[in-house]
C-alpha positions as CSV (number, residue, x, y, z in Angstrom):
1,X,1.4,6.6,-4.0
2,X,2.6,3.8,-1.8
3,X,0.8,0.6,-2.6
4,X,0.9,-2.9,-1.1
5,X,4.5,-3.6,-2.4
6,X,5.8,-0.4,-1.0
7,X,4.2,-1.0,2.4
8,X,5.7,-4.5,2.5
9,X,9.1,-3.0,1.8
10,X,8.5,-0.5,4.7
11,X,7.6,-3.5,6.9
12,X,11.1,-4.9,6.1
13,X,12.7,-1.6,6.9
14,X,10.9,-1.4,10.2
15,X,11.9,-5.0,11.1
16,X,15.5,-4.6,10.2
17,X,15.9,-1.2,11.8
18,X,13.8,-1.4,14.9
19,X,12.4,-4.9,15.7
20,X,13.6,-6.1,19.1
21,X,15.0,-2.7,20.0
22,X,13.9,-0.5,22.9
23,X,12.4,2.9,21.9
24,X,14.6,5.4,23.8
25,X,13.2,8.6,22.5
26,X,10.3,9.8,20.3
27,X,10.6,13.2,18.6
28,X,7.5,14.7,16.9
29,X,8.6,17.3,14.4
30,X,5.1,17.8,13.0
31,X,2.1,16.7,15.1
32,X,-0.3,17.2,12.1
33,X,0.5,13.6,11.1
34,X,-0.9,12.2,14.4
35,X,-4.5,11.0,14.5
36,X,-6.3,10.6,17.8
37,X,-3.2,10.9,19.8
38,X,-1.2,13.9,21.1
39,X,2.6,14.2,20.7
40,X,2.9,14.0,24.5
41,X,0.9,10.7,24.8
42,X,2.8,9.2,21.8
43,X,6.1,9.9,23.6
44,X,4.8,8.7,27.0
45,X,3.2,5.5,25.8
46,X,6.0,4.4,23.4
47,X,9.2,5.5,25.2
48,X,10.7,2.4,26.9
49,X,8.7,0.0,24.8
50,X,10.3,-2.4,22.4
51,X,9.1,-2.9,18.8
52,X,8.1,-6.5,18.1
53,X,7.3,-8.1,14.7
54,X,5.5,-5.7,12.4
55,X,2.5,-6.7,10.3
56,X,0.9,-5.4,7.2
57,X,-2.7,-5.4,6.0
58,X,-3.3,-3.8,2.7
59,X,-1.7,-0.3,2.9
60,X,-1.6,-0.3,6.7
61,X,1.5,-1.1,8.6
62,X,1.1,-2.2,12.3
63,X,4.1,-1.8,14.5
64,X,3.3,-3.7,17.7
65,X,5.2,-3.2,20.9
66,X,5.9,-5.4,23.9
67,X,3.1,-3.5,25.7
68,X,-0.4,-2.8,24.5
69,X,0.2,0.2,22.2
70,X,0.1,-0.6,18.5
71,X,1.6,2.1,16.2
72,X,-0.4,2.1,13.0
73,X,1.0,3.8,9.9
74,X,-0.7,4.8,6.7
75,X,1.5,6.4,4.1
76,X,-1.1,8.2,1.9
77,X,0.4,9.4,-1.3
78,X,3.9,10.3,-0.3
79,X,4.7,8.7,3.0
80,X,7.7,6.3,3.7
81,X,9.9,4.9,6.4
82,X,13.7,5.4,6.6
83,X,16.3,3.9,8.9
84,X,18.9,6.6,9.9
85,X,21.5,7.4,12.5
86,X,20.3,9.7,15.2
87,X,23.0,12.2,14.3
88,X,21.9,12.4,10.7
89,X,20.4,15.7,9.6
90,X,16.6,15.8,9.9
91,X,15.0,16.3,6.6
92,X,12.2,18.7,5.8
93,X,9.7,15.9,5.5
94,X,10.8,13.9,8.6
95,X,7.6,14.2,10.7
96,X,8.2,11.7,13.6
97,X,11.5,10.1,14.7
98,X,11.8,7.0,16.8
99,X,15.3,6.5,18.3
100,X,15.8,2.8,18.9
101,X,18.9,1.7,20.8
102,X,21.9,3.9,20.6
103,X,22.6,4.0,16.9
104,X,19.4,3.8,14.9
105,X,16.5,6.0,14.2
106,X,13.3,5.0,12.4
107,X,11.8,8.1,10.6
108,X,8.3,8.5,9.3
109,X,8.6,10.8,6.3
110,X,5.7,12.4,4.4
111,X,5.6,15.4,2.1
112,X,1.9,15.8,1.7
113,X,0.7,14.5,5.1
114,X,-2.6,13.0,3.8
115,X,-2.5,10.1,6.3
116,X,0.0,9.5,9.2
117,X,0.1,7.7,12.5
118,X,-2.4,6.2,14.9
119,X,-1.7,4.7,18.4
120,X,-4.3,2.1,19.2
121,X,-4.9,-0.9,21.5
122,X,-5.9,-4.2,20.1
123,X,-9.6,-3.3,19.8
124,X,-8.9,0.1,18.2
125,X,-6.7,-1.5,15.6
126,X,-9.3,-4.1,14.9
127,X,-11.9,-1.4,14.4
128,X,-9.8,0.3,11.8
129,X,-8.9,-3.0,9.9
130,X,-12.6,-4.1,10.0
131,X,-13.3,-1.4,7.5
132,X,-10.7,-3.1,5.1
133,X,-11.4,-5.9,2.7
134,X,-9.2,-9.0,2.6
135,X,-5.5,-8.4,1.8
136,X,-4.9,-8.7,-1.9
137,X,-1.7,-10.7,-1.3
138,X,-3.5,-13.2,1.0
139,X,-7.0,-13.6,-0.3
140,X,-7.9,-17.0,-1.7
141,X,-10.0,-17.5,-4.8
142,X,-13.3,-17.9,-3.1
143,X,-12.7,-14.8,-1.0
144,X,-11.8,-12.9,-4.2
145,X,-14.9,-14.0,-5.9
146,X,-17.0,-13.0,-2.9
147,X,-15.3,-9.6,-2.8
148,X,-16.2,-8.8,-6.4
149,X,-19.8,-10.2,-6.2
150,X,-22.3,-7.6,-7.1
151,X,-19.7,-4.9,-7.9
152,X,-20.0,-2.6,-10.8
153,X,-16.8,-1.4,-12.5
154,X,-14.0,-3.9,-12.1
155,X,-11.3,-1.3,-11.7
156,X,-13.4,0.5,-9.1
157,X,-13.7,-2.7,-7.2
158,X,-10.0,-3.3,-7.3
159,X,-9.2,0.2,-6.0
160,X,-11.9,0.0,-3.2
161,X,-9.9,-0.8,0.0
162,X,-13.2,-2.1,1.6
163,X,-13.4,-4.6,-1.2
164,X,-9.7,-5.7,-1.5
165,X,-7.0,-4.0,0.6
166,X,-3.7,-3.0,-0.9
167,X,-4.1,-2.3,-4.5
168,X,-3.6,1.2,-6.0
169,X,-3.9,2.8,-9.4
170,X,-0.7,1.4,-10.9
171,X,-1.3,-2.2,-9.7
172,X,-5.0,-2.1,-10.8
173,X,-4.1,-1.0,-14.3
174,X,-1.2,-3.6,-14.5
175,X,-3.4,-6.5,-13.3
176,X,-6.2,-5.6,-15.7
177,X,-3.8,-5.4,-18.6
178,X,-2.3,-8.7,-17.8
179,X,-5.7,-10.3,-17.5
180,X,-6.8,-8.7,-20.8
181,X,-9.9,-7.1,-19.1
182,X,-11.1,-3.6,-20.0
183,X,-11.1,-1.5,-16.7
184,X,-14.6,-0.2,-17.2
185,X,-16.1,-3.7,-17.5
186,X,-18.7,-4.5,-14.9
187,X,-17.3,-6.9,-12.3
188,X,-20.7,-8.7,-12.3
189,X,-20.4,-9.4,-16.0
190,X,-17.1,-11.2,-15.9
191,X,-17.2,-14.9,-16.7
192,X,-15.8,-17.5,-14.4
193,X,-12.8,-17.9,-16.7
194,X,-12.2,-14.1,-16.6
195,X,-12.4,-14.0,-12.8
196,X,-10.0,-16.9,-12.6
197,X,-7.6,-15.1,-14.9
198,X,-8.0,-11.8,-13.0
199,X,-7.3,-13.6,-9.7
200,X,-4.2,-15.4,-11.1
201,X,-2.7,-12.3,-12.6
202,X,-3.4,-10.3,-9.5
203,X,-1.5,-12.8,-7.4
204,X,1.4,-13.0,-9.9
205,X,1.6,-9.2,-10.3
206,X,1.6,-8.5,-6.5
207,X,4.2,-11.2,-5.9
208,X,6.5,-9.7,-8.5
209,X,6.0,-6.2,-7.2
210,X,6.7,-7.2,-3.6
211,X,9.9,-8.8,-4.7
212,X,10.9,-5.5,-6.4
213,X,9.8,-3.5,-3.3
214,X,7.5,-1.3,-5.5
215,X,5.5,-1.4,-8.7
216,X,8.4,-1.7,-11.1
217,X,8.6,0.3,-14.4
218,X,9.9,-2.6,-16.4
219,X,9.7,-2.5,-20.2
220,X,7.7,-5.7,-20.2
221,X,5.1,-4.1,-17.8
222,X,2.4,-1.7,-18.7
223,X,3.7,0.5,-15.9
224,X,7.0,0.9,-17.8
225,X,5.2,2.6,-20.7
226,X,2.1,4.4,-19.2
227,X,3.8,7.7,-18.8
228,X,5.6,7.9,-22.1
229,X,4.5,10.2,-24.9
230,X,2.6,8.3,-27.6
231,X,2.8,5.2,-25.3
232,X,2.2,1.8,-27.0
233,X,1.3,-1.5,-25.5
234,X,4.4,-3.6,-24.7
235,X,2.6,-6.8,-25.7
236,X,1.0,-5.9,-29.1
237,X,2.4,-2.4,-29.8
238,X,-1.1,-0.8,-30.1
239,X,-1.4,2.8,-29.0
240,X,-2.5,2.9,-25.4
241,X,-5.6,4.8,-24.4
242,X,-6.1,7.0,-21.4
243,X,-9.2,8.0,-19.4
244,X,-10.5,8.4,-15.9
245,X,-12.2,5.6,-14.0
246,X,-13.2,5.8,-10.4
247,X,-11.7,9.3,-10.4
248,X,-8.2,7.9,-11.3
249,X,-6.1,8.3,-14.5
250,X,-6.4,5.0,-16.3
251,X,-4.3,3.4,-19.1
252,X,-5.3,0.3,-21.1
253,X,-4.7,-1.3,-24.5
254,X,-7.8,-1.3,-26.7
255,X,-6.5,-4.4,-28.6
256,X,-5.6,-6.5,-25.6
257,X,-8.5,-5.2,-23.5
258,X,-11.5,-4.9,-25.7
259,X,-14.8,-3.5,-24.4
260,X,-16.4,-7.0,-24.4
């Protein structure tokens, strides 16, 4: 599932492929990925516009134009952006194609189609983002403490996009492992020292993942071991444990992340 680092990478793809370029054509191959806008209106309102600087908040990517329309993208579990040539063969999961200039085409791809595209004005985009918490890459320490205040399970809080925007399952497990905090711990029970460690390791982990363009499966990371049979902790070599927290498969080290 695309998380904050993936969407930041998609922002870079959009910027390098389409920023400053006029949208000459919009092809909707599958209108089921459109939300609150018809294929006809998407084509009418975007054709002739120019993409300006894209922005990201959490898992949302906002592609502003030189007019009022803002193309908002959410990638769900399998979405992505690709920069292609207009003559390239259209793939089975290419849902919407934006031809920009003469030789580039920005493609929204998504196998499972769990989210998709919205076309909003400034107020509509603000309403959608108002339901999001602060961005996990931008939040300061006081905002982080406020977001976790009164929450129950700490992993549940990290995954809740209305609490912190951008973290997914892989990042949440990685951050908690680095901070040596058991994922089922109550957020309200964390000490100030633990909250400080959690915030610091969240920032470091997110920055490293953004540099990699995804959550990397490095051998020094929990992510690099979580899917292995008989997986062990890369830090202490203890057998990793698995369970479900907040409805998501969860991996942790019982030695590094004790219950209390």
